[in-house]
Backbone as a chain_set.jsonl record, in Angstrom:
{"seq": "MPNDLLTYFEKRFATEKMPAKKEPGPFITISRETGCNGTAIARDLAKALSAYGKTWHFVNKEVLEESARTLNLDESKINYVFDSKAKTHIDEILGALSNRYYKNDKMVRKAISMVLCHFAQEGNMIIVGRAGVAVTRDMARGLHLRFVAPYDWRVNSLNRRKAFENINTGLFIKEHDLKKKKLIEQFYGKKFDEIYFDLTLNTEAFSRNQIISIVIEAMKLRSLI", "coords": {"N": [[99.328, 102.494, 133.508], [97.908, 104.645, 131.231], [94.546, 105.902, 131.224], [93.462, 107.114, 129.024], [94.663, 106.58, 126.037], [94.963, 108.077, 123.778], [95.317, 110.692, 124.649], [97.759, 110.347, 125.853], [99.281, 109.737, 123.56], [99.071, 112.127, 122.117], [100.443, 113.878, 123.813], [102.929, 112.721, 123.712], [103.784, 113.082, 121.012], [103.611, 115.809, 120.902], [105.814, 116.916, 122.19], [107.796, 116.229, 120.444], [107.047, 117.225, 117.954], [106.086, 119.933, 117.821], [108.122, 121.982, 118.451], [109.851, 121.532, 116.369], [109.344, 122.328, 113.657], [107.96, 125.102, 111.81], [106.19, 124.687, 109.832], [104.628, 121.91, 108.159], [105.959, 119.025, 106.343], [108.17, 118.938, 103.422], [105.951, 116.484, 101.937], [104.749, 113.405, 100.482], [101.862, 111.685, 99.41], [100.762, 108.498, 98.359], [98.287, 106.995, 96.565], [96.953, 104.072, 95.172], [95.779, 101.966, 92.523], [95.258, 98.457, 92.785], [98.008, 96.517, 91.844], [99.531, 98.379, 90.578], [101.954, 98.745, 91.693], [102.874, 100.636, 93.671], [104.588, 100.809, 95.874], [107.155, 100.094, 94.96], [107.604, 102.182, 93.175], [107.596, 104.293, 94.984], [109.881, 103.716, 96.494], [111.964, 104.072, 94.597], [111.463, 106.708, 93.95], [111.986, 108.014, 96.355], [114.74, 107.712, 96.481], [115.496, 109.234, 94.254], [114.577, 111.806, 94.961], [116.188, 112.289, 97.132], [118.487, 113.205, 96.073], [118.297, 115.881, 95.965], [119.259, 117.228, 98.143], [118.236, 116.599, 100.733], [117.602, 113.706, 102.671], [115.174, 111.395, 101.711], [112.449, 109.301, 102.746], [110.322, 106.386, 102.626], [107.172, 105.128, 103.731], [105.112, 102.336, 104.52], [103.849, 99.663, 105.582], [104.915, 100.414, 107.947], [103.391, 102.331, 109.193], [101.271, 100.925, 110.278], [102.691, 99.358, 112.103], [103.753, 101.295, 113.87], [101.394, 102.398, 114.867], [100.34, 100.182, 116.186], [102.284, 99.806, 118.171], [101.879, 102.123, 119.631], [99.363, 101.704, 120.734], [99.933, 99.554, 122.223], [99.596, 96.983, 121.114], [99.521, 93.914, 119.226], [100.301, 93.85, 115.737], [98.36, 92.496, 114.246], [96.051, 92.902, 115.652], [95.032, 95.352, 115.002], [94.936, 95.29, 112.347], [92.587, 94.83, 111.034], [91.42, 97.262, 110.505], [92.73, 98.296, 108.266], [91.988, 96.364, 106.534], [89.422, 96.941, 106.135], [87.408, 95.773, 107.67], [84.589, 95.861, 109.381], [84.009, 96.442, 112.821], [81.494, 95.752, 114.887], [80.635, 95.058, 117.392], [81.515, 95.508, 120.721], [82.362, 93.363, 122.231], [83.655, 91.727, 120.384], [85.966, 93.109, 119.909], [87.091, 93.199, 122.465], [87.587, 90.506, 122.79], [89.701, 90.135, 121.098], [91.864, 91.249, 122.269], [94.665, 91.295, 124.522], [95.18, 92.765, 126.733], [94.011, 94.871, 129.487], [92.149, 96.789, 128.806], [89.954, 98.148, 126.32], [90.147, 98.956, 122.804], [88.351, 100.835, 120.703], [87.051, 101.095, 117.303], [87.175, 103.798, 116.591], [89.18, 104.828, 118.236], [91.41, 103.397, 117.36], [91.588, 104.269, 114.686], [92.078, 106.95, 115.163], [94.591, 106.837, 116.32], [96.091, 105.806, 114.182], [95.748, 107.911, 112.362], [97.116, 109.952, 113.681], [99.722, 108.971, 113.652], [100.225, 108.991, 110.884], [100.017, 111.762, 110.377], [102.141, 112.606, 111.898], [104.357, 111.538, 110.512], [104.067, 112.993, 108.106], [104.363, 115.591, 109.067], [107.014, 115.564, 109.914], [108.337, 115.518, 107.509], [109.931, 115.174, 104.195], [109.047, 112.669, 103.415], [107.438, 109.831, 102.04], [104.291, 108.606, 101.903], [102.796, 105.616, 101.527], [99.779, 104.433, 100.493], [97.513, 103.37, 103.07], [95.479, 105.187, 103.623], [96.577, 107.694, 103.488], [96.19, 110.09, 101.993], [93.648, 110.892, 102.814], [93.951, 111.514, 105.5], [95.927, 113.494, 105.601], [95.177, 115.491, 103.885], [94.509, 118.194, 104.314], [96.8, 119.323, 105.219], [99.591, 121.487, 104.841], [102.049, 121.751, 102.166], [102.119, 119.247, 100.917], [102.032, 116.651, 98.433], [99.73, 114.93, 96.586], [99.329, 111.863, 95.206], [97.947, 109.687, 92.713], [97.951, 106.504, 91.413], [97.038, 104.753, 88.567], [95.789, 102.197, 86.31], [94.866, 100.281, 83.393], [92.638, 97.488, 83.884], [93.326, 94.894, 82.797], [96.052, 95.224, 82.321], [96.992, 95.502, 84.901], [96.379, 93.0, 85.961], [98.115, 91.382, 84.448], [100.507, 92.467, 85.334], [100.609, 91.675, 88.03], [100.598, 88.924, 87.659], [103.129, 88.45, 86.767], [104.653, 88.424, 88.984], [106.216, 86.43, 91.443], [104.971, 86.035, 93.886], [102.306, 85.839, 93.359], [101.714, 83.511, 92.08], [99.997, 81.353, 92.641], [97.516, 82.484, 92.941], [94.307, 83.851, 92.313], [94.496, 86.398, 90.405], [92.826, 88.3, 89.221], [90.481, 88.315, 90.823], [91.691, 89.004, 93.213], [92.57, 91.63, 92.684], [90.129, 93.011, 92.317], [88.918, 92.716, 94.852], [90.785, 93.981, 96.547], [90.973, 96.561, 95.482], [88.449, 97.521, 96.138], [88.598, 97.418, 98.949], [90.601, 99.318, 99.434], [89.408, 101.694, 98.544], [87.225, 101.852, 100.299], [88.571, 102.109, 102.704], [89.816, 104.654, 102.482], [87.507, 106.21, 102.29], [86.395, 105.771, 104.819], [88.214, 107.067, 106.498], [88.217, 109.627, 105.436], [85.603, 110.449, 105.333], [84.005, 110.925, 103.174], [82.612, 110.126, 99.915], [84.553, 108.149, 97.669], [84.74, 109.16, 95.083], [84.557, 111.845, 95.503], [86.954, 112.735, 96.282], [89.835, 114.485, 95.481], [92.845, 114.194, 93.793], [96.183, 115.519, 93.561], [97.702, 114.802, 91.404], [97.234, 112.428, 88.938], [98.351, 109.445, 87.601], [98.883, 107.242, 84.876], [100.09, 104.115, 85.074], [100.567, 102.339, 83.068], [100.94, 103.868, 80.821], [103.213, 105.358, 81.295], [106.663, 104.867, 81.998], [108.454, 103.714, 84.941], [110.627, 105.405, 85.508], [109.888, 107.649, 84.034], [107.563, 108.407, 85.386], [108.657, 109.118, 87.85], [110.195, 111.311, 87.065], [108.161, 113.073, 86.261], [106.811, 113.478, 88.687], [108.811, 114.671, 90.235], [109.159, 117.038, 88.8], [106.657, 118.173, 89.268], [106.888, 118.541, 92.019], [108.838, 120.517, 92.044], [107.486, 122.606, 90.741], [105.582, 123.157, 92.644], [107.131, 124.176, 94.591], [108.23, 122.448, 96.51], [110.556, 121.128, 96.589]], "CA": [[98.749, 102.541, 132.166], [96.957, 105.748, 131.169], [93.197, 105.537, 130.813], [93.21, 107.644, 127.684], [95.9, 106.439, 125.286], [95.072, 109.143, 122.783], [95.925, 111.82, 125.345], [99.176, 109.986, 125.974], [99.892, 109.838, 122.242], [99.154, 113.545, 121.782], [101.521, 114.462, 124.606], [104.184, 112.153, 123.225], [104.179, 113.74, 119.779], [103.67, 117.259, 121.077], [107.177, 117.285, 122.546], [108.657, 116.015, 119.28], [106.613, 117.851, 116.715], [105.802, 121.361, 117.833], [109.266, 122.879, 118.33], [110.744, 121.155, 115.281], [109.13, 123.066, 112.425], [106.819, 126.0, 111.775], [105.258, 124.157, 108.858], [104.885, 120.493, 107.904], [106.457, 118.61, 105.043], [107.307, 118.429, 102.358], [105.655, 115.054, 101.968], [103.976, 112.877, 99.361], [101.048, 110.494, 99.655], [100.501, 107.711, 97.154], [97.152, 106.084, 96.514], [97.133, 103.355, 93.906], [94.985, 100.79, 92.225], [96.004, 97.229, 93.002], [98.781, 96.079, 90.686], [100.341, 99.485, 90.042], [103.273, 98.657, 92.341], [103.19, 101.938, 94.233], [105.709, 100.742, 96.815], [108.402, 100.126, 94.186], [107.75, 103.554, 92.678], [107.946, 105.131, 96.135], [111.273, 103.443, 96.846], [112.84, 104.742, 93.629], [111.214, 108.149, 94.056], [112.71, 108.492, 97.538], [116.153, 107.802, 96.104], [115.653, 110.358, 93.332], [114.379, 113.049, 95.695], [117.304, 112.479, 98.06], [119.565, 113.89, 95.344], [118.043, 117.322, 96.035], [119.817, 117.838, 99.339], [117.78, 115.99, 101.98], [117.245, 112.303, 102.526], [113.753, 111.06, 101.744], [112.099, 107.938, 103.123], [108.926, 106.031, 102.358], [106.576, 104.239, 104.729], [103.928, 101.605, 104.119], [103.385, 98.927, 106.747], [105.452, 101.037, 109.158], [102.288, 103.049, 109.836], [100.572, 99.929, 111.083], [103.57, 98.959, 113.198], [103.824, 102.382, 114.846], [100.079, 102.498, 115.511], [100.229, 99.05, 117.104], [103.134, 100.089, 119.33], [101.24, 103.182, 120.404], [98.24, 101.12, 121.461], [100.42, 98.353, 122.912], [98.921, 95.851, 120.51], [100.119, 93.235, 118.097], [99.801, 94.414, 114.479], [97.164, 91.8, 113.774], [94.888, 93.354, 116.402], [94.449, 96.533, 114.361], [95.004, 95.1, 110.902], [91.239, 94.823, 110.462], [91.098, 98.613, 110.037], [93.231, 98.409, 106.905], [91.254, 95.399, 105.713], [88.058, 97.461, 106.064], [86.486, 94.844, 108.313], [83.912, 96.639, 110.414], [83.766, 95.837, 114.119], [80.243, 96.342, 115.337], [80.375, 94.683, 118.77], [82.663, 95.701, 121.608], [82.827, 92.056, 122.676], [84.586, 91.21, 119.398], [87.237, 93.801, 120.123], [87.628, 92.726, 123.739], [88.078, 89.156, 122.606], [90.933, 90.145, 120.309], [92.913, 91.937, 123.016], [95.243, 90.569, 125.64], [95.368, 93.664, 127.867], [92.853, 95.051, 130.354], [91.243, 97.815, 128.331], [89.636, 97.948, 124.913], [90.318, 100.049, 121.86], [87.329, 100.721, 119.671], [87.492, 101.501, 115.963], [87.467, 105.231, 116.556], [90.475, 105.05, 118.866], [92.445, 102.859, 116.477], [91.728, 105.176, 113.544], [92.693, 108.189, 115.641], [96.016, 106.565, 116.481], [96.667, 105.706, 112.837], [95.768, 109.264, 111.802], [98.179, 110.721, 114.332], [100.998, 108.476, 113.135], [100.368, 109.52, 109.525], [100.29, 113.201, 110.47], [103.492, 112.758, 112.434], [105.282, 111.31, 109.399], [103.952, 114.127, 107.19], [104.917, 116.766, 109.746], [108.472, 115.439, 109.927], [108.778, 115.929, 106.182], [110.789, 114.319, 103.379], [108.453, 111.355, 103.623], [106.442, 109.363, 101.087], [103.355, 107.718, 102.596], [102.183, 104.749, 100.524], [98.518, 103.849, 100.941], [97.119, 103.584, 104.468], [94.578, 106.339, 103.678], [97.391, 108.883, 103.719], [95.584, 111.281, 101.392], [92.485, 111.296, 103.606], [94.362, 112.037, 106.802], [96.831, 114.649, 105.496], [94.739, 116.322, 102.762], [94.446, 119.611, 104.681], [98.118, 119.771, 105.676], [100.345, 122.208, 103.814], [103.301, 121.219, 101.627], [101.99, 117.851, 100.539], [101.637, 116.35, 97.062], [98.923, 113.716, 96.699], [99.397, 111.156, 93.939], [97.092, 108.526, 92.481], [98.422, 105.679, 90.311], [95.974, 103.919, 87.992], [96.149, 101.496, 85.078], [93.789, 99.394, 82.949], [92.492, 96.254, 84.655], [94.103, 93.806, 82.209], [97.472, 95.513, 82.528], [97.298, 95.223, 86.314], [96.365, 91.538, 86.107], [99.378, 90.888, 83.894], [101.584, 92.928, 86.201], [100.654, 90.79, 89.205], [100.92, 87.561, 87.219], [104.574, 88.347, 86.559], [105.319, 88.355, 90.292], [106.195, 85.079, 92.01], [104.078, 85.98, 95.042], [100.927, 85.656, 92.905], [101.68, 82.341, 91.199], [98.868, 80.472, 92.961], [96.418, 83.356, 93.359], [93.432, 84.395, 91.265], [94.867, 87.816, 90.456], [91.674, 89.142, 88.879], [89.662, 88.434, 92.018], [92.511, 89.728, 94.194], [92.535, 93.046, 92.333], [88.795, 93.555, 92.572], [88.693, 92.774, 96.298], [91.662, 94.96, 97.187], [90.568, 97.898, 95.028], [87.289, 97.896, 96.94], [89.067, 97.661, 100.315], [91.35, 100.57, 99.468], [88.455, 102.795, 98.427], [86.459, 101.914, 101.542], [89.454, 102.613, 103.758], [89.937, 106.102, 102.315], [86.208, 106.792, 102.625], [86.216, 105.72, 106.266], [89.057, 108.08, 107.128], [87.937, 110.951, 104.891], [84.209, 110.794, 105.593], [83.349, 111.272, 101.92], [82.701, 109.12, 98.879], [85.86, 108.176, 97.004], [84.653, 110.02, 93.894], [84.613, 113.243, 95.928], [88.331, 113.02, 96.677], [90.628, 114.946, 94.343], [94.285, 114.068, 93.943], [96.925, 116.56, 92.858], [98.25, 114.267, 90.163], [96.873, 111.04, 88.673], [99.228, 108.956, 86.539], [98.619, 105.914, 84.347], [101.364, 103.392, 85.12], [100.77, 101.654, 81.789], [101.347, 104.846, 79.813], [104.523, 105.919, 81.62], [107.605, 103.987, 82.695], [108.707, 104.143, 86.317], [111.523, 106.563, 85.469], [109.109, 108.794, 83.561], [106.682, 108.81, 86.489], [109.488, 109.811, 88.838], [110.54, 112.624, 86.497], [106.953, 113.901, 86.305], [106.542, 113.837, 90.083], [109.839, 115.623, 90.656], [108.831, 118.321, 88.176], [105.507, 118.712, 90.012], [107.405, 119.012, 93.299], [109.521, 121.783, 91.78], [106.478, 123.618, 90.435], [104.909, 123.468, 93.9], [108.177, 124.661, 95.528], [108.363, 121.482, 97.598], [111.981, 120.806, 96.611]], "C": [[97.726, 103.668, 132.088], [95.595, 105.285, 130.7], [92.909, 105.982, 129.397], [94.51, 107.601, 126.893], [96.072, 107.522, 124.25], [95.68, 110.396, 123.397], [97.416, 111.59, 125.505], [99.918, 110.179, 124.657], [100.083, 111.296, 121.847], [100.296, 114.214, 122.539], [102.876, 113.994, 124.098], [104.674, 112.876, 121.986], [104.291, 115.247, 119.924], [105.091, 117.702, 121.374], [108.125, 117.129, 121.369], [108.337, 116.982, 118.153], [106.596, 119.372, 116.766], [107.044, 122.239, 117.694], [110.052, 122.671, 117.037], [110.588, 122.048, 114.058], [107.93, 123.993, 112.561], [105.774, 125.507, 110.781], [105.605, 122.7, 108.572], [105.584, 120.282, 106.575], [107.857, 119.08, 104.712], [107.076, 116.924, 102.475], [104.806, 114.696, 100.751], [103.096, 111.746, 99.871], [100.786, 109.813, 98.32], [99.293, 106.813, 97.395], [97.248, 105.358, 95.18], [96.125, 102.231, 93.772], [95.87, 99.563, 92.401], [96.7, 96.786, 91.719], [99.64, 97.157, 90.074], [101.716, 99.572, 90.689], [103.745, 100.002, 92.879], [104.374, 101.929, 95.171], [107.042, 100.805, 96.085], [108.66, 101.521, 93.634], [108.192, 104.467, 93.814], [109.402, 104.946, 96.535], [112.228, 104.167, 95.903], [112.671, 106.264, 93.672], [111.954, 108.741, 95.243], [114.195, 108.649, 97.232], [116.394, 109.021, 95.209], [115.524, 111.695, 94.056], [115.541, 113.342, 96.643], [118.484, 113.176, 97.398], [119.416, 115.409, 95.42], [118.4, 117.92, 97.397], [119.407, 117.218, 100.659], [117.334, 114.557, 101.719], [115.741, 112.104, 102.669], [113.571, 109.595, 102.108], [110.672, 107.653, 102.675], [108.444, 105.059, 103.431], [105.341, 103.577, 104.129], [103.404, 100.874, 105.341], [103.93, 99.513, 108.055], [104.371, 101.808, 109.916], [101.525, 102.123, 110.754], [101.402, 99.545, 112.294], [103.616, 100.031, 114.283], [102.499, 102.539, 115.579], [99.896, 101.383, 116.529], [101.073, 99.28, 118.35], [102.489, 101.129, 120.236], [100.112, 102.635, 121.275], [98.632, 99.864, 122.22], [99.715, 97.095, 122.415], [99.818, 95.182, 119.481], [99.512, 93.811, 116.82], [98.479, 93.795, 114.047], [95.902, 92.287, 114.462], [94.264, 94.608, 115.807], [94.466, 96.421, 112.845], [93.626, 95.134, 110.253], [90.84, 96.2, 109.955], [91.532, 98.773, 108.588], [92.572, 97.403, 105.974], [89.798, 95.804, 105.547], [87.037, 96.472, 106.612], [85.847, 95.554, 109.503], [83.751, 95.822, 111.691], [82.54, 96.513, 114.7], [79.916, 96.005, 116.779], [81.642, 94.836, 119.595], [83.22, 94.363, 122.054], [83.834, 91.458, 121.696], [85.966, 91.828, 119.596], [87.893, 93.302, 121.4], [88.23, 91.337, 123.576], [89.394, 89.1, 121.863], [92.112, 90.714, 121.081], [93.416, 91.088, 124.178], [95.424, 91.46, 126.862], [94.033, 93.961, 128.532], [91.866, 96.1, 129.871], [91.043, 97.642, 126.839], [89.965, 99.192, 124.098], [89.245, 99.896, 120.797], [87.862, 101.242, 118.343], [87.921, 102.957, 115.919], [88.836, 105.514, 117.143], [91.603, 104.56, 117.965], [92.669, 103.787, 115.292], [92.385, 106.488, 113.955], [94.197, 107.993, 115.797], [96.714, 106.499, 115.132], [96.787, 107.095, 112.2], [96.895, 110.09, 112.389], [99.553, 110.276, 113.866], [101.25, 109.031, 111.742], [100.704, 111.005, 109.539], [101.697, 113.461, 110.997], [104.53, 112.576, 111.323], [105.262, 112.497, 108.434], [104.588, 115.376, 107.785], [106.447, 116.736, 109.727], [109.065, 115.814, 108.577], [109.715, 114.953, 105.504], [110.353, 112.86, 103.493], [107.425, 111.065, 102.533], [105.573, 108.334, 101.803], [102.601, 106.92, 101.535], [100.914, 104.13, 101.11], [98.14, 104.283, 102.336], [96.258, 104.827, 104.646], [95.332, 107.647, 103.928], [96.773, 110.154, 103.183], [94.422, 111.786, 102.241], [92.892, 111.996, 104.894], [95.135, 113.347, 106.671], [96.377, 115.665, 104.456], [94.768, 117.815, 103.085], [95.774, 120.144, 105.206], [98.856, 120.441, 104.521], [101.558, 121.404, 103.364], [103.266, 119.707, 101.386], [101.611, 117.726, 99.074], [100.964, 114.982, 97.083], [98.778, 113.065, 95.327], [98.42, 109.988, 93.899], [97.632, 107.794, 91.26], [97.298, 104.752, 89.859], [96.527, 103.201, 86.763], [94.967, 100.624, 84.669], [93.81, 98.067, 83.706], [93.373, 95.134, 84.093], [95.601, 94.002, 82.415], [97.873, 95.18, 83.964], [97.286, 93.721, 86.602], [97.678, 90.953, 85.614], [100.563, 91.276, 84.765], [101.728, 92.027, 87.428], [101.047, 89.376, 88.813], [102.41, 87.366, 86.997], [105.34, 88.233, 87.872], [105.143, 86.966, 90.897], [105.185, 84.952, 93.144], [102.633, 85.684, 94.641], [100.761, 84.426, 92.012], [100.438, 81.488, 91.412], [97.641, 81.256, 93.415], [95.608, 83.786, 92.139], [93.622, 85.91, 91.271], [93.705, 88.74, 90.113], [90.79, 89.381, 90.083], [90.393, 89.238, 93.097], [92.448, 91.227, 93.934], [91.193, 93.672, 92.677], [88.537, 93.718, 94.063], [89.525, 93.879, 96.935], [91.397, 96.386, 96.702], [89.405, 98.407, 95.879], [87.699, 98.222, 98.374], [89.773, 99.012, 100.426], [90.417, 101.77, 99.397], [87.661, 102.964, 99.719], [87.304, 102.486, 102.676], [89.58, 104.127, 103.679], [88.635, 106.789, 102.685], [85.976, 106.825, 104.123], [87.013, 106.811, 106.97], [88.683, 109.492, 106.682], [86.514, 111.406, 105.153], [83.459, 111.238, 104.362], [83.438, 110.091, 100.961], [84.031, 109.264, 98.143], [85.854, 109.117, 95.805], [84.719, 111.507, 94.235], [86.021, 113.665, 96.325], [89.147, 113.373, 95.435], [92.121, 114.845, 94.677], [94.977, 115.178, 93.155], [97.394, 116.083, 91.486], [97.867, 112.79, 90.05], [97.65, 110.561, 87.457], [98.882, 107.512, 86.172], [99.946, 105.155, 84.264], [101.586, 102.512, 83.894], [101.37, 102.621, 80.769], [102.757, 105.379, 80.044], [105.383, 104.871, 82.317], [107.827, 104.52, 84.11], [109.6, 105.385, 86.343], [110.786, 107.817, 84.998], [108.173, 109.313, 84.653], [107.464, 109.595, 87.525], [109.862, 111.2, 88.331], [109.354, 113.577, 86.551], [106.682, 114.38, 87.728], [107.556, 114.863, 90.58], [109.571, 116.999, 90.053], [107.654, 118.978, 88.889], [105.951, 119.239, 91.373], [108.101, 120.361, 93.132], [108.508, 122.897, 91.535], [105.727, 124.064, 91.697], [105.862, 123.995, 94.965], [108.324, 123.75, 96.741], [109.777, 120.904, 97.654], [112.732, 121.942, 95.926]], "O": [[96.745, 103.638, 132.832], [95.492, 104.379, 129.872], [92.196, 105.306, 128.656], [95.365, 108.473, 127.05], [97.197, 107.856, 123.877], [96.466, 111.087, 122.75], [98.229, 112.496, 125.321], [101.028, 110.71, 124.627], [101.125, 111.665, 121.306], [101.031, 115.024, 121.974], [103.841, 114.758, 124.055], [105.845, 113.247, 121.905], [104.994, 115.893, 119.147], [105.537, 118.737, 120.878], [109.144, 117.816, 121.296], [109.233, 117.493, 117.482], [107.055, 120.025, 115.829], [107.032, 123.169, 116.887], [110.836, 123.536, 116.646], [111.583, 122.482, 113.479], [107.002, 123.718, 113.321], [104.602, 125.871, 110.879], [106.759, 122.299, 108.726], [105.777, 121.211, 105.792], [108.613, 119.543, 105.565], [107.894, 116.193, 103.034], [104.23, 115.56, 100.09], [103.541, 110.933, 100.682], [100.612, 110.466, 97.291], [99.283, 105.985, 98.306], [97.588, 105.967, 94.166], [95.683, 101.633, 94.753], [97.081, 99.623, 92.19], [96.084, 96.692, 90.657], [100.404, 96.888, 89.146], [102.548, 100.383, 90.281], [104.854, 100.452, 92.591], [105.096, 102.921, 95.266], [107.962, 101.489, 96.533], [109.798, 101.989, 93.624], [109.063, 105.317, 93.628], [110.082, 105.913, 96.878], [113.185, 104.801, 96.347], [113.627, 107.008, 93.456], [112.491, 109.845, 95.153], [114.829, 109.607, 97.675], [117.372, 109.747, 95.385], [116.291, 112.619, 93.786], [115.842, 114.502, 96.924], [119.376, 113.679, 98.08], [120.305, 116.143, 94.989], [117.906, 118.986, 97.761], [120.162, 117.3, 101.627], [116.76, 114.249, 100.674], [115.122, 112.582, 103.619], [114.424, 108.757, 101.817], [109.909, 108.573, 102.382], [109.222, 104.269, 103.965], [104.62, 104.18, 103.334], [102.582, 101.425, 106.073], [103.468, 99.156, 109.139], [104.431, 101.924, 111.14], [101.174, 102.491, 111.875], [100.87, 99.42, 113.397], [103.53, 99.722, 115.472], [102.484, 102.786, 116.785], [99.359, 101.611, 117.612], [100.634, 98.985, 119.462], [102.549, 101.023, 121.461], [99.936, 103.059, 122.417], [97.78, 99.184, 122.792], [99.292, 96.252, 123.206], [100.742, 95.79, 118.94], [98.348, 94.213, 116.811], [97.592, 94.485, 113.545], [94.802, 92.115, 113.936], [93.099, 94.904, 116.071], [94.061, 97.347, 112.142], [93.504, 95.429, 109.064], [90.002, 96.302, 109.059], [90.791, 99.322, 107.772], [92.598, 97.575, 104.755], [89.023, 95.101, 104.898], [85.934, 96.349, 106.08], [86.506, 95.812, 110.51], [83.396, 94.645, 111.641], [82.554, 97.714, 114.973], [79.005, 96.604, 117.351], [82.708, 94.352, 119.214], [84.43, 94.233, 122.238], [84.763, 90.763, 122.109], [86.991, 91.158, 119.467], [89.09, 93.016, 121.427], [89.269, 91.033, 124.162], [90.131, 88.121, 121.981], [93.245, 90.667, 120.601], [92.682, 90.273, 124.737], [95.787, 90.965, 127.929], [93.021, 93.359, 128.174], [90.821, 96.275, 130.497], [91.885, 97.047, 126.165], [90.049, 100.306, 124.616], [89.243, 98.907, 120.064], [88.975, 101.761, 118.264], [88.915, 103.302, 115.281], [89.578, 106.343, 116.617], [92.627, 105.227, 117.824], [93.812, 104.065, 114.929], [93.154, 107.07, 113.19], [94.983, 108.875, 115.449], [97.794, 107.063, 114.953], [97.799, 107.415, 111.576], [97.557, 110.843, 111.674], [100.453, 111.1, 113.701], [102.353, 109.49, 111.443], [101.578, 111.454, 108.797], [102.357, 114.417, 110.591], [105.468, 113.364, 111.209], [106.315, 112.955, 107.992], [105.27, 116.127, 107.089], [107.09, 117.769, 109.544], [110.165, 116.363, 108.507], [110.232, 114.027, 106.129], [111.171, 111.953, 103.644], [106.645, 111.937, 102.151], [106.073, 107.305, 102.257], [101.854, 107.488, 100.739], [100.968, 103.396, 102.097], [98.407, 105.413, 102.745], [96.297, 105.459, 105.702], [94.788, 108.586, 104.509], [96.822, 111.192, 103.842], [94.237, 112.996, 102.369], [92.25, 112.955, 105.321], [95.018, 114.221, 107.53], [97.11, 116.61, 104.165], [95.032, 118.624, 102.195], [95.856, 121.308, 105.599], [98.754, 120.014, 103.371], [102.031, 120.509, 104.064], [104.243, 118.996, 101.618], [100.939, 118.603, 98.53], [101.548, 113.999, 97.538], [98.186, 113.636, 94.41], [98.111, 109.383, 94.925], [97.76, 108.386, 90.189], [96.686, 104.056, 90.669], [97.589, 103.55, 86.246], [94.148, 100.264, 85.515], [94.868, 97.589, 84.114], [94.096, 94.489, 84.852], [96.329, 93.039, 82.657], [98.954, 94.645, 84.211], [98.09, 93.23, 87.395], [98.284, 90.121, 86.289], [101.51, 90.504, 84.917], [102.839, 91.665, 87.813], [101.757, 88.701, 89.558], [102.901, 86.238, 87.035], [106.544, 87.973, 87.869], [104.051, 86.398, 90.863], [104.606, 83.884, 93.344], [101.821, 85.317, 95.489], [99.781, 84.316, 91.275], [99.885, 80.954, 90.45], [96.824, 80.75, 94.185], [96.161, 84.049, 91.071], [92.985, 86.618, 92.05], [93.607, 89.842, 90.654], [90.388, 90.514, 90.346], [89.788, 90.048, 93.8], [92.29, 92.011, 94.87], [91.14, 94.751, 93.266], [88.0, 94.738, 94.494], [89.024, 94.63, 97.772], [91.587, 97.331, 97.467], [89.38, 99.569, 96.287], [87.208, 99.191, 98.953], [89.571, 99.753, 101.388], [90.612, 102.753, 100.111], [87.448, 104.085, 100.18], [86.812, 103.253, 103.504], [89.463, 104.813, 104.694], [88.65, 107.839, 103.327], [85.425, 107.793, 104.647], [86.533, 107.411, 107.932], [88.813, 110.443, 107.452], [86.238, 112.606, 105.193], [82.399, 111.855, 104.467], [84.232, 109.173, 101.162], [84.565, 110.366, 98.013], [86.847, 109.793, 95.539], [84.915, 112.338, 93.347], [86.251, 114.825, 96.665], [89.141, 112.631, 94.452], [92.583, 115.344, 95.703], [94.417, 115.71, 92.196], [97.471, 116.86, 90.535], [98.142, 111.999, 90.952], [97.613, 111.195, 86.402], [98.624, 106.678, 87.039], [100.821, 105.513, 83.476], [102.686, 101.993, 83.701], [102.208, 102.233, 79.954], [103.423, 105.805, 79.1], [104.889, 104.087, 83.127], [107.434, 105.642, 84.429], [109.353, 106.311, 87.115], [111.031, 108.914, 85.501], [108.016, 110.522, 84.818], [106.994, 110.618, 88.022], [109.845, 112.163, 89.098], [109.521, 114.759, 86.854], [106.362, 115.548, 87.946], [107.193, 115.816, 91.269], [109.74, 118.015, 90.728], [107.647, 120.191, 89.093], [105.452, 120.266, 91.834], [107.968, 121.242, 93.981], [108.654, 124.001, 92.06], [105.294, 125.212, 91.796], [105.459, 124.234, 96.104], [108.52, 124.221, 97.861], [110.156, 120.268, 98.638], [113.958, 121.896, 95.821]]}, "num_chains": 1, "name": "protein.A"}
C-alpha cells in the first residue's frame, strides 16, 4: 500500500491522460439550484450532443464512486465532503476508516479534484454538480452552466416527484442550496458570488428542449462542437 495515495493517483492518470490529447475537452459543467433537475437536463443534453459525431456522457455520483475507489474507501466515508460537513479532528476521520492509514479532508478533496479533471480531460463529458465548475474553471474547452429558477417553482417541481412525497421540500431546498454553495466555495477558495458562469439559464422560463438548444448553440459559438 503506497504511503502517498495522491502520488499513486497522479501516476495512474499520467499514463492515461498525457499521451491521449494535446488539449482537454470539450466538456460541460452544470451547477444548479435545488429543484432544477440538472441531471435530467444533462441526460437529454448528452443525447443531443452525441448527434454531432461523438458520443457524450454525463457523470454525477460517479465522481464520488471513482474517488472512493481511488482512496480504497466506501462511498459513505467521503460523502461528508459533498455534504459540506467539516471534519475538524483527525480522530473522527480515523474512526470512520477501516484501513490502516487516514485520509484528511485535503487528501479527499484532492482525489475528487483529480477525478473531475480526468473526466474533463477525456472530453465529451457533462459533469453535474460535485463542484465541477470550481475544479475545472481554468481548463480550456469547457462550458460552465448554471441553472436557476424561482423558489416557488422549484418547490412545486420537487412536489411533483414521488421521491419527495413525505419530505418538507421547502426546507430541503434551502438546506441543499446552502450545501451546494459551500461545496463550490470550499473547492474554489472564493465566495460563491465571485464565481462567474458562462451561461445562466432560468429553468422556469425555458423548456428542457429550449435549454438544450441554447446550450448547443453556445457550444457551436465557442467551437466546442
